[in-house]
N, C-alpha and C positions, 0 to 999 in steps of 0.2 A: 813366360815365367822367368823370374830371376833365380839363378842357382844359389844354393846354400840357404841355411836358416837365417832369418825366418822366411818361410815360404810366402811369396807375394805373387798375386795374379792380377794383371791389369785388364780391364775391360774397356771397350770403346764401342759406341753406337756406329752402325753402318750409316751411309748417307741417307738411306731410306728412313732409318730411325731418327736421325737428326732432322729430317724434313717434317717429322710429325710434331716437333716442338711448338710451332705456332698454334696448331689445333689443340694440343694438350693444354697449353696456357689459356686458350679461350674457354675450353671446357672447365678448367679450374675457376676462372672468373665467373662463369655461369653458375657453378656450384656455390660459390661464395654468396652470390646474389639470391638464388632461388631455393636453395636447400636449407632445411632447419640446421641450426648451429653453424651457419656459415660454410656448410659443406664439409665439416670435419668428419673424419672417419669414426664411426660408432665404436664404442669401447669393445663390443663383442668381436670386432674384427682385429683388434690390436693384440699383439703377442706379448 
């Protein structure tokens, strides 16, 4: 955290989290191909 206003917090993935990137990209490509609406998130799940 950086001191003083405005408060800012920085996040970083672990090496394990970074290692998941190829699998998540492949899953996204699958969703675009095989799910209705190109794998877009349904409106009921959007905030």
